[in-house]
Each structure stands twice: as structure tokens, then as C-alpha cells.
DOZA-353683 format. One line per 3 residues: number of its first residue (from 1); their letters; for each residue x, y, z of C-alpha. Coordinates in steps of 0.02 Angstrom, whole numbers, always signed. Layout:
# DOZA-353683
NUM	A	X:Y:Z; ...
//
This chain:
# DOZA-353683
1	MKI	+3798:+4129:+4184; +3949:+4011:+4147; +4089:+3958:+4255
4	IGL	+4253:+3971:+4144; +4376:+3950:+4287; +4392:+3870:+4457
7	SID	+4547:+3864:+4579; +4550:+3809:+4753; +4679:+3806:+4886
10	TNS	+4683:+3794:+5077; +4620:+3979:+5107; +4497:+4015:+4962
13	IKI	+4391:+3963:+4810; +4405:+4071:+4651; +4276:+4052:+4521
16	KVD	+4292:+4154:+4355; +4127:+4183:+4255; +4086:+4237:+4092
19	KTD	+3976:+4382:+4158; +3882:+4433:+4310; +3709:+4503:+4329
22	ENT	+3596:+4552:+4471; +3575:+4382:+4535; +3760:+4353:+4551
25	KNI	+3746:+4445:+4732; +3641:+4298:+4789; +3777:+4158:+4770
28	YFS	+3851:+4064:+4911; +3934:+3895:+4950; +3841:+3784:+5074
31	SKI	+3910:+3642:+5185; +3737:+3555:+5161; +3731:+3449:+5001
34	SNK	+3567:+3410:+4917; +3498:+3239:+4957; +3637:+3210:+5093
37	RTY	+3587:+3197:+5278; +3686:+3310:+5394; +3711:+3239:+5574
40	WTE	+3779:+3351:+5713; +3862:+3463:+5598; +3835:+3644:+5581
43	IQR	+3775:+3700:+5412; +3880:+3850:+5354; +3854:+3984:+5216
46	IYP	+4010:+4048:+5135; +3981:+4211:+5052; +4098:+4287:+4921
49	LIQ	+4180:+4454:+4862; +4130:+4490:+4689; +4257:+4591:+4587
52	NNE	+4205:+4601:+4399; +4197:+4426:+4338; +4292:+4343:+4476
55	IVF	+4198:+4278:+4634; +4307:+4249:+4779; +4260:+4139:+4931
58	NLT	+4375:+4166:+5089; +4387:+4009:+5185; +4501:+4058:+5315
61	AYN	+4351:+4125:+5439; +4269:+3948:+5434; +4290:+3798:+5523
64	LKK	+4285:+3670:+5383; +4389:+3527:+5465; +4231:+3410:+5456
67	TRW	+4173:+3474:+5291; +4214:+3351:+5141; +4112:+3443:+5013
70	LQL	+4028:+3609:+4973; +3879:+3651:+4860; +3855:+3815:+4759
73	RGI	+3675:+3890:+4800; +3582:+4050:+4781; +3574:+4053:+4588
76	SDI	+3503:+3931:+4474; +3548:+3987:+4298; +3733:+3939:+4294
79	SVD	+3835:+3801:+4200; +3999:+3747:+4226; +4116:+3736:+4074
82	VNN	+4285:+3682:+4168; +4363:+3528:+4219; +4451:+3521:+4392
85	DHI	+4493:+3378:+4504; +4402:+3446:+4649; +4235:+3447:+4559
88	VSK	+4126:+3308:+4619; +3964:+3365:+4525; +3930:+3497:+4403
91	TPL	+3740:+3495:+4407; +3728:+3563:+4543; +3909:+3620:+4563
94	VIT	+3979:+3520:+4712; +4169:+3525:+4757; +4279:+3424:+4875
97	LSR	+4410:+3519:+4982; +4514:+3370:+5011; +4685:+3364:+4908
100	KKF	+4841:+3259:+4909; +4940:+3304:+5057; +5098:+3396:+5025
103	SSG	+5252:+3303:+5043; +5380:+3427:+5111; +5571:+3419:+5100
106	HIK	+5689:+3487:+5240; +5857:+3561:+5245; +6009:+3531:+5369
109	RLN	+6143:+3672:+5398; +6308:+3627:+5336; +6401:+3805:+5357
112	LLT	+6348:+3987:+5355; +6217:+4015:+5222; +6245:+3834:+5156
115	YAY	+6128:+3694:+5175; +6089:+3514:+5126; +5922:+3495:+5042
118	QGN	+5815:+3344:+5041; +5666:+3370:+4924; +5608:+3409:+4756
121	HPI	+5521:+3577:+4753; +5570:+3754:+4696; +5623:+3857:+4843
124	VAY	+5591:+4049:+4853; +5621:+4182:+4981; +5513:+4324:+5020
127	KRL	+5525:+4473:+5156; +5382:+4490:+5263; +5262:+4633:+5242
130	DLR	+5228:+4651:+5425; +5365:+4602:+5543; +5244:+4531:+5674
133	YIN	+5165:+4401:+5542; +5216:+4273:+5427; +5138:+4365:+5268
136	PDL	+5261:+4374:+5121; +5276:+4529:+5021; +5229:+4443:+4848
139	TRK	+5287:+4600:+4750; +5464:+4544:+4764; +5537:+4363:+4776
142	FNI	+5715:+4278:+4776; +5725:+4108:+4691; +5855:+3996:+4775
145	PVN	+5942:+3869:+4660; +5983:+3694:+4723; +6148:+3627:+4650
148	RDG	+6189:+3456:+4584; +6256:+3405:+4756; +6074:+3437:+4826
151	EII	+6152:+3598:+4917; +6071:+3775:+4938; +6191:+3917:+4945
154	IDL	+6107:+4080:+4983; +6185:+4226:+4888; +6155:+4372:+5008
157	PAM	+6201:+4519:+4876; +6080:+4440:+4737; +5947:+4414:+4873
160	AKA	+5970:+4590:+4943; +5964:+4664:+4771; +5792:+4564:+4738
163	LLP	+5706:+4594:+4903; +5771:+4765:+4947; +5776:+4728:+5137
166	RDR	+5761:+4868:+5277; +5831:+4863:+5439; +5750:+4726:+5547
169	DYV	+5669:+4652:+5405; +5623:+4460:+5403; +5643:+4346:+5255
172	DFY	+5552:+4180:+5266; +5597:+4026:+5144; +5468:+3921:+5049
175	EVD	+5437:+3769:+4947; +5319:+3788:+4811; +5206:+3645:+4762
178	VNG	+5131:+3610:+4584; +4975:+3713:+4613; +5098:+3868:+4657
181	VRH	+5054:+3854:+4848; +5197:+3907:+4969; +5245:+3803:+5115
184	LLP	+5368:+3850:+5246; +5538:+3770:+5220; +5571:+3645:+5370
187	ISE	+5744:+3639:+5452; +5791:+3478:+5557; +5903:+3558:+5680
190	TIR	+5914:+3709:+5799; +6032:+3862:+5737; +6120:+3963:+5857
193	SEF	+6043:+4138:+5848; +6184:+4255:+5828; +6229:+4394:+5692
196	SVK	+6362:+4378:+5557; +6432:+4497:+5437; +6462:+4436:+5259
199	QNI	+6466:+4517:+5091; +6429:+4693:+5171; +6266:+4625:+5251
202	KFI	+6223:+4597:+5436; +6109:+4456:+5458; +6059:+4305:+5573
205	EYN	+5985:+4137:+5532; +5867:+4057:+5639; +5745:+3918:+5667
208	ANG	+5577:+3990:+5676; +5471:+3849:+5753; +5546:+3721:+5639
211	YLG	+5566:+3832:+5480; +5713:+3920:+5411; +5714:+4112:+5433
214	MRV	+5827:+4252:+5422; +5829:+4426:+5488; +5942:+4567:+5420
217	AAQ	+5995:+4723:+5511; +6093:+4886:+5470; +6270:+4889:+5527
220	VRL	+6244:+5064:+5617; +6083:+5115:+5699; +6055:+5297:+5721
223	YVK	+5938:+5362:+5864; +5868:+5537:+5855; +5919:+5645:+6010
226	NIE	+5856:+5813:+5947; +5762:+5905:+5807; +5753:+6085:+5775
229	LVD	+5687:+6193:+5627; +5818:+6328:+5592; +5803:+6443:+5436
232	KNL	+5673:+6335:+5345; +5796:+6182:+5370; +5765:+6038:+5491
235	EIT	+5921:+5998:+5592; +5917:+5822:+5659; +6041:+5773:+5796
238	VDK	+6084:+5580:+5818; +6185:+5489:+5947; +6333:+5442:+5838
241	NSL	+6461:+5517:+5717; +6440:+5377:+5595; +6362:+5488:+5451
244	ENI	+6502:+5505:+5327; +6448:+5360:+5209; +6262:+5421:+5199
247	TRV	+6217:+5432:+5013; +6027:+5453:+5007; +5900:+5518:+5124
250	YLV	+5715:+5516:+5101; +5548:+5541:+5201; +5409:+5403:+5165
253	ETN	+5230:+5380:+5238; +5214:+5194:+5293; +5066:+5079:+5274
256	QDF	+4989:+5001:+5426; +5100:+4846:+5401; +5247:+4954:+5395
259	SDS	+5278:+4932:+5213; +5314:+5099:+5119; +5170:+5189:+5039
262	DNS	+5186:+5287:+4867; +5214:+5449:+4962; +5404:+5476:+4968
265	YPL	+5505:+5625:+4966; +5690:+5627:+4918; +5778:+5759:+5015
268	IFE	+5929:+5866:+4992; +6029:+5861:+5147; +6203:+5901:+5227
271	IRN	+6302:+5809:+5357; +6370:+5916:+5503; +6456:+5822:+5643
274	KQI	+6312:+5721:+5726; +6176:+5813:+5632; +6076:+5769:+5471
277	VLL	+6019:+5928:+5406; +5868:+5934:+5291; +5877:+6077:+5178
280	SFQ	+5717:+6177:+5122; +5621:+6059:+5236; +5484:+6200:+5271
283	EIF	+5462:+6241:+5097; +5431:+6055:+5046; +5293:+6041:+5184
286	ESI	+5212:+6210:+5144; +5190:+6143:+4975; +5118:+5972:+5030
289	FEN	+5004:+6057:+5157; +4905:+6134:+5009; +4816:+5966:+4999
292	RLK	+4850:+5907:+5191; +4845:+5959:+5368; +4937:+5829:+5447
295	CQY	+5068:+5701:+5390; +5178:+5555:+5470; +5339:+5502:+5396
298	VLR	+5487:+5405:+5448; +5658:+5447:+5382; +5756:+5311:+5285
301	FER	+5928:+5322:+5226; +6052:+5227:+5125; +6246:+5209:+5153
304	SDD	+6377:+5161:+5034; +6446:+5024:+5151; +6277:+4948:+5182
307	VVT	+6157:+4874:+5067; +6012:+4865:+5195; +5907:+5023:+5202
310	STL	+5909:+5102:+5378; +5778:+5206:+5466; +5812:+5339:+5603
313	KFS	+5769:+5264:+5772; +5665:+5340:+5922; +5755:+5367:+6088
316	KDN	+5668:+5517:+6174; +5501:+5589:+6207; +5447:+5766:+6195
319	LKT	+5556:+5822:+6052; +5466:+5962:+5965; +5497:+6109:+5850
322	RSE	+5396:+6240:+5757; +5399:+6385:+5645; +5265:+6505:+5603
325	KIR	+5190:+6384:+5474; +5225:+6208:+5529; +5253:+6096:+5684
328	VYG	+5362:+5940:+5703; +5364:+5819:+5835; +5416:+5631:+5861
331	TTN	+5320:+5472:+5908; +5370:+5300:+5886; +5291:+5146:+5804
334	YVN	+5298:+4948:+5833; +5475:+4935:+5763; +5541:+5088:+5860
337	DYV	+5563:+5196:+5703; +5563:+5379:+5736; +5394:+5450:+5666
340	FNI	+5402:+5626:+5611; +5227:+5704:+5653; +5212:+5859:+5544
343	DSR	+5066:+5969:+5541; +5005:+6139:+5467; +4985:+6290:+5580
346	MRS	+4909:+6388:+5433; +4735:+6354:+5467; +4647:+6511:+5537
349	ETV	+4489:+6413:+5579; +4421:+6237:+5604; +4317:+6138:+5493
352	SIA	+4138:+6089:+5564; +4102:+5901:+5542; +3929:+5816:+5568
355	IHG	+3931:+5631:+5595; +3796:+5504:+5561; +3872:+5342:+5608
358	SSQ	+3943:+5238:+5754; +4096:+5214:+5851; +4173:+5144:+5688
361	TRG	+4181:+5323:+5641; +4151:+5431:+5803; +4321:+5388:+5878
364	VLV	+4414:+5496:+5751; +4345:+5648:+5824; +4377:+5609:+6015
367	SSS	+4504:+5706:+6103; +4556:+5579:+6236; +4732:+5507:+6237
370	YYN	+4680:+5338:+6143; +4608:+5435:+6009; +4651:+5606:+5936
373	PDY	+4707:+5721:+6067; +4735:+5869:+5947; +4590:+5850:+5829
376	KNY	+4510:+6007:+5888; +4659:+6108:+5811; +4578:+6068:+5641
379	FKA	+4404:+6006:+5663; +4241:+6039:+5765; +4122:+5894:+5796
382	SFM	+3964:+5986:+5771; +3829:+5850:+5767; +3832:+5671:+5807
385	QHH	+3690:+5546:+5770; +3760:+5380:+5853; +3678:+5225:+5787
388	GSI	+3538:+5290:+5685; +3480:+5169:+5546; +3439:+5248:+5377
391	RAM	+3260:+5169:+5385; +3232:+5245:+5555; +3292:+5423:+5511
394	VND	+3176:+5439:+5366; +3029:+5364:+5445; +2913:+5499:+5499
397	VQF	+2802:+5399:+5636; +2843:+5495:+5791; +2842:+5425:+5972
400	EWK	+2841:+5518:+6146; +3011:+5560:+6209; +3022:+5486:+6392
403	PQY	+3202:+5540:+6460; +3191:+5447:+6627; +3222:+5278:+6530
406	FIS	+3394:+5343:+6474; +3490:+5405:+6628; +3616:+5265:+6656
409	PDV	+3804:+5344:+6644; +3840:+5242:+6481; +3671:+5291:+6397
412	KPL	+3674:+5481:+6447; +3793:+5533:+6311; +3685:+5452:+6178
415	RPS	+3521:+5533:+6234; +3516:+5662:+6102; +3534:+5522:+5961
418	IQR	+3395:+5414:+6037; +3283:+5568:+6065; +3302:+5621:+5875
421	DIQ	+3266:+5434:+5830; +3111:+5441:+5938; +3047:+5614:+5892
424	KTF	+3109:+5606:+5706; +3206:+5773:+5710; +3364:+5704:+5634
427	FKD	+3357:+5820:+5475; +3301:+5971:+5564; +3441:+5957:+5695
430	LKN	+3569:+5911:+5557; +3516:+6071:+5461; +3537:+6185:+5621
433	ANA	+3704:+6117:+5646; +3772:+6205:+5490; +3911:+6090:+5468
436	DFL	+4049:+6102:+5335; +4049:+5915:+5297; +3947:+5758:+5335
439	LID	+4035:+5596:+5376; +3922:+5441:+5359; +3941:+5257:+5411
442	IYS	+3794:+5133:+5412; +3842:+5018:+5548; +3667:+5016:+5619
445	DVQ	+3596:+4948:+5464; +3734:+4825:+5430; +3740:+4757:+5604
448	MGV	+3577:+4794:+5704; +3427:+4836:+5603; +3264:+4918:+5652
451	VEI	+3116:+4880:+5768; +2969:+4882:+5650; +2812:+4941:+5747
454	EGG	+2632:+4904:+5698; +2562:+5062:+5606; +2724:+5100:+5502
457	GEL	+2836:+5159:+5643; +3026:+5107:+5637; +3155:+5150:+5777
460	TYT	+3339:+5102:+5775; +3379:+4938:+5854; +3521:+4978:+5971
463	MSQ	+3583:+4903:+6132; +3536:+5066:+6225; +3356:+5048:+6168
466	VES	+3356:+4864:+6202; +3426:+4884:+6379; +3299:+5014:+6426
469	DYL	+3108:+4981:+6461; +3056:+5108:+6346; +2993:+4988:+6219
472	AEE	+2917:+4874:+6348; +2817:+5009:+6434; +2780:+5150:+6314
475	ICQ	+2754:+5054:+6146; +2586:+4961:+6143; +2586:+4910:+5966
478	KMT	+2652:+4748:+5898; +2844:+4749:+5875; +2956:+4652:+5752
481	ISS	+3147:+4649:+5744; +3194:+4676:+5561; +3385:+4644:+5517
484	LRN	+3486:+4584:+5379; +3497:+4418:+5471; +3315:+4376:+5488
487	DPN	+3227:+4493:+5356; +3245:+4431:+5179; +3172:+4597:+5115
490	YRQ	+3284:+4707:+5228; +3394:+4761:+5081; +3246:+4814:+4980
493	KFL	+3172:+4920:+5125; +3348:+4999:+5151; +3355:+5049:+4967
496	KSL	+3191:+5122:+4973; +3235:+5228:+5117; +3406:+5276:+5049
499	KIY	+3319:+5354:+4908; +3226:+5465:+5028; +3381:+5493:+5134
502	RKR	+3473:+5563:+4986; +3337:+5679:+4930; +3332:+5757:+5110
505	ILE	+3521:+5755:+5137; +3548:+5853:+4977; +3426:+5985:+5040
508	IFD	+3558:+6022:+5174; +3736:+5970:+5091; +3804:+5984:+4929
511	ESQ	+3861:+5804:+4873; +4040:+5853:+4872; +4026:+5885:+5061
514	III	+3982:+5713:+5100; +4114:+5583:+5156; +4072:+5395:+5165
517	HAF	+4162:+5286:+5288; +4163:+5109:+5217; +4206:+4990:+5353
520	ELN	+4219:+4809:+5408; +4224:+4716:+5578; +4388:+4629:+5629
523	YEY	+4431:+4459:+5683; +4575:+4483:+5810; +4634:+4588:+5940
526	SGI	+4806:+4624:+6027; +4795:+4570:+6207; +4877:+4642:+6359
529	DGK	+4995:+4492:+6355; +5067:+4554:+6191; +4998:+4415:+6098
532	THA	+4860:+4417:+5955; +4693:+4324:+5992; +4546:+4286:+5888
535	YDN	+4378:+4345:+5955; +4271:+4200:+6003; +4113:+4301:+6027
538	PSK	+4045:+4339:+5899; +4119:+4190:+5798; +4224:+4213:+5645
541	ADI	+4076:+4146:+5535; +3962:+4279:+5605; +4090:+4415:+5583
544	TMT	+4113:+4370:+5408; +3926:+4362:+5370; +3923:+4545:+5446
547	NYF	+4062:+4602:+5330; +3969:+4534:+5188; +3810:+4626:+5236
550	AVQ	+3922:+4777:+5248; +3989:+4757:+5063; +3806:+4745:+5005
553	LQS	+3738:+4900:+5091; +3888:+5001:+5077; +3890:+4968:+4892
556	DLI	+3714:+5037:+4890; +3761:+5200:+4983; +3910:+5234:+4878
559	NMF	+3805:+5211:+4715; +3681:+5325:+4794; +3805:+5461:+4817
562	PKA	+3935:+5454:+4667; +4006:+5613:+4704; +4041:+5587:+4880
565	AVI	+4221:+5551:+4949; +4255:+5378:+5022; +4373:+5328:+5150
568	DSR	+4393:+5138:+5142; +4453:+5073:+5311; +4425:+4893:+5239
571	RWH	+4599:+4909:+5163; +4679:+4946:+5336; +4732:+4801:+5442
574	WIG	+4725:+4867:+5618; +4649:+4747:+5740; +4556:+4764:+5903
577	DER	+4644:+4809:+6075; +4608:+4727:+6247; +4660:+4905:+6305
580	MPT	+4522:+4990:+6206; +4432:+5112:+6326; +4250:+5083:+6264
583	GNI	+4272:+4886:+6261; +4359:+4752:+6163; +4233:+4708:+6018
586	PHH	+4254:+4677:+5832; +4209:+4860:+5786; +4327:+4940:+5901
589	FQS	+4514:+4959:+5850; +4690:+4995:+5902; +4741:+5181:+5942
592	ERY	+4837:+5203:+5781; +4695:+5165:+5671; +4594:+5318:+5732
595	RFF	+4751:+5434:+5704; +4773:+5371:+5527; +4586:+5397:+5504
598	LSE	+4608:+5577:+5547; +4753:+5598:+5426; +4651:+5525:+5288
601	LAK	+4495:+5634:+5334; +4612:+5789:+5340; +4680:+5750:+5171
604	IIA	+4509:+5726:+5082; +4443:+5889:+5166; +4588:+5990:+5118
607	QRQ	+4581:+5932:+4937; +4390:+5964:+4930; +4406:+6139:+5003
610	KHQ	+4534:+6177:+4880; +4423:+6135:+4736; +4283:+6232:+4816
613	K	+4376:+6393:+4807
//
């Protein structure tokens, strides 16, 4: 293998190679350098994500403040055919993270939208993907010129045309260094935060912790007062008469960061007094529901007298309307948009789902208010194996079931899963459940592992099992904990068991009835104080290692069932929540995540059932 490209910034190391092979998965960077002594410094391993011929090491989860160098380890047959100022040694590859400190410029406000700039870097503007965080939408940018007098004059119409802002969007301004790295643009004075209207755009300039920022706003906001389905049309009553200049109306599904998804539907509409009437609304959704059971949309609209796209806002609870075939009701999101929840009433029977997984997945089929109160309108949770390692499920060595060890209120709901693990009845009970689909996640193998018992037995290593006295009092043989953290052969053992698992699962289900949930742990949670906090136990490094293990084993699982559907929640960005009913830990999430999961599950099942007919 040959390294043909290397780029390093404060957040990542990216290596491009001419090819990858079976050994590439073993590669990692280490803070321990050969022939260098390490005193009082934690030795860290940084694992990559491998995509085609690019190997990416994410540095954000590691504390590297005291780390000068990193050495590439885990693979010996590699050469370096690239030069870079960060390279200390090519054999072995050792790099330095230190770089010349960026010399930022700064600006001073002269007039509205006019600033004096002292610096020598290009300046660009990006709107944020998620209003809560400074994370630029890199798909659109606006270059801001500096004139001969060293002045920046922000051309609002040109910026709006380039960035396509929506109501309440934030715009951040950056200097860009010679390596293409963005640095927020400092401002040396406080700006009075007040709205102005210029060139048909309502905006506010502000000092965001020492950096220039801007927020745009719709000139008129409309709040939903009532909704009603009448003769296949949806009549939306709003709080103002300012509707005459609306030129375009469309429904769009939003991503978890509130950016627009690709699922957008332009609508034919009429304006009647304080009403926006969406024509043929029911017919549109009857067509959509051939492949869906439930949808969530916001309604965006454009006005001839405003370049900022607007969204209907939420003002009133319990607005519901229904016809014989669909139901419509409203909720709100983080930015107070009115979210139209639209679901099908055409299903005559529920779909039976079996789950082999963990709370990563089980929460989607829980009817309490935090999760999905209405899931039973569509699905029946007919079987749940909670925390069952693939290795333990296919192991045939049975042990005696002693229920008296598992009677605490927290453990009692999990007793059927623990009993199957001990008595090895998983496949028998799964077959008897007669489910329509099987939903799988392998959290137990990724995070926990198994207890290997002398004589060939294996039980899932779970907190419920560890906290009980069952192992201590009922198992006389020697026991060893085997996990990805301490057993270098764990993945080999897992793959061997996975082949048996496939054979026995396909005796119960067709492969098209299998849905795999690919997951990862999150690093942060939303606190009851309204702020975002990082988990400190487990550490970021430990979470990153777990996510690396998840990539490995989930890749094995997906390859073993190539015809299975995959719900990949790793692409979602919901975090933990201190209000989470079953505990604020890195594999529990915000309420909205479980609701989005239900929508994705419904979409896949509707599509698969359509093809089965």
C-alpha cells in the first residue's frame, strides 16, 4: 500500500492511498512514538473511517493538546510517496500536529453593512446548517470583496441570491487561510442588536462572542390558527391578512438540522381572506402513502416583496383534521415552525415487528409520550430480544433458569430476554412470534460482549446479568469476559457465529423481511438548563473507540445480509437528553430521534410490502 496524499488540519488527518486491502482495517495513529519515552501522558489510539481509498482520522474527540507527534501503526507494508511539512519521518510515518499560528485580521463597523478590514485573507459568508451551532452549510457560499480602501460592503441582494436564506437563518463570516481552513472573522466593537430593512431584506448585524454575525428574517410572519380538510383541500387559517403577495407555496420534509431534504412538493393554492387553501391536498398524499405511512412537513412560502423564504409558524395546540383516508395535525420544532404531521388511515391491520437489539432500536416501538404514542396504529411489537449477543444466541450450551435472581423492578421487564439467553430458546421463540419483519441492532456485541464459560458456553454480558448473583452462585465453571476491548479474536468469533445466525434466521424470515439498524453512540446531550454538554463518562476517546467497533461489526452484519434494508441512524445528529426517561447515556437520544426513526421504518416497510404483492 502506498500513501499518495496527506492533508492535516485541526480537526482531521486525511490519507489517500493507491489501494486498500484486508489489512487496512487494522490501521491507527498512536501518540506513542517508537524509541521515545512517554512520561505521564495517556497513550491514545485514533481509529479511522475508511471510504474507498481515503482514510480519515477524526481528531475532534481526542485531547491532543500535549501531543506533539503521532505515529501510524497497525500495518507494516506501507510506503509514503508524498511530501508534507507535517511529516517528521516516513519510515515509520510520524507526523507533527503543530502548525504556524493563524494571523487573523479584524473589522470595525463604519456604517450599516460597511466595515473597515485590517487583514490579508479572503472573506466568505456561509449560512448555518443548524441554527443552534456554528456549522456552515458548505453547499453555498458568498465571497465578499475588499475594496481598495480596505472596506467591506456587504451586498445583501447578492448574498441572498447566493445563500438562499430562510426566515431566522444565521449567517457567519470567515477568513480563509492558505490551507483553506475557515476562521471566524473578528470584530473589534459591540454592535447594537436591532433589525433594519434594506433592499427588501430584514436583517440584524450582531457581535457573536467577538465575531461578526448576521441574522435574516421574514418581513411578515404568519401563524397557523386553524386547519381543516374540506373537499380534498386543506384550508389553513392564519393570523394576518398579509397574503396577497405570496407567489409560491411548497411542503418540504426537513432534516434533523432543520435543513430542507430532497422530499419537496410544490402546491397549487388559492388565497381566501386569512386562508391559504392547498388544492387537491388529499390526492397528493394518497399517492405518497402508496410508499409511506406517515410524513412530517413544514410549509414554506415565497413573497414577491421579500427575498427571504418564510415558513408557517406554530401558535396553537390540538389543531386536528381528518378525512376517511388521511389525518393531519400540528406540532412544533426547535425554531417554532408549524410541523404538519400527516398519516394514512388506509391500513386495515398492523404490521408485526420482531426486534433483536437494544434500546438503540426498541424505543421506536414504545408508546409512552417521550417515544411514539401512536405507533400501535401501524405496528405491533410481537417479540423483543433485549441485549442478546449474536455469539450467545447461536451458542447451544444451556444453563438452568433461576428467575429469583431477576426480580428487581428494573430487570423484571427484561426477564424473557435473559431467560432465552440462558435456556437458548431464541430461535424457537422468534419463530413462534410469527412476525412480518425482523429489526436488528448489534449493540450487545459492539459495546458489551459475552461471558465465555469453560466447556463452550456463552452468555450475553449485560448489566442485568452482572448486577445479579446468578453467575456467582449458579455457574461453577471458569468464566472469562470476552469483548472487542480485551479479546483480539472477538471479531473472528463474531463472524463465525454470524454465519450460523444467518442460516438460522433465514429458516424463519425471507431476507427481504430483515431490517438492520446501523447506529453509533453520541458525544453530547441537551441539559435541563437548555445548554449542550459533553459526556464525561464514558470519555470521548472511549465513545470513539466504541463507534469504531460499531463500524467494523455492522459492516460484517450488512455484508452477511446483502438483501436486508438498512436504517442508518449514524447520519442523524440528534444527541442525548437529560430528560430521557430511562437515563441520560450516550446510546439514548432526544425524543425527536425516535419519531423520525418510526417514519423511516414505516417508509421501508411500505416499500417492501408493495414489492411483495
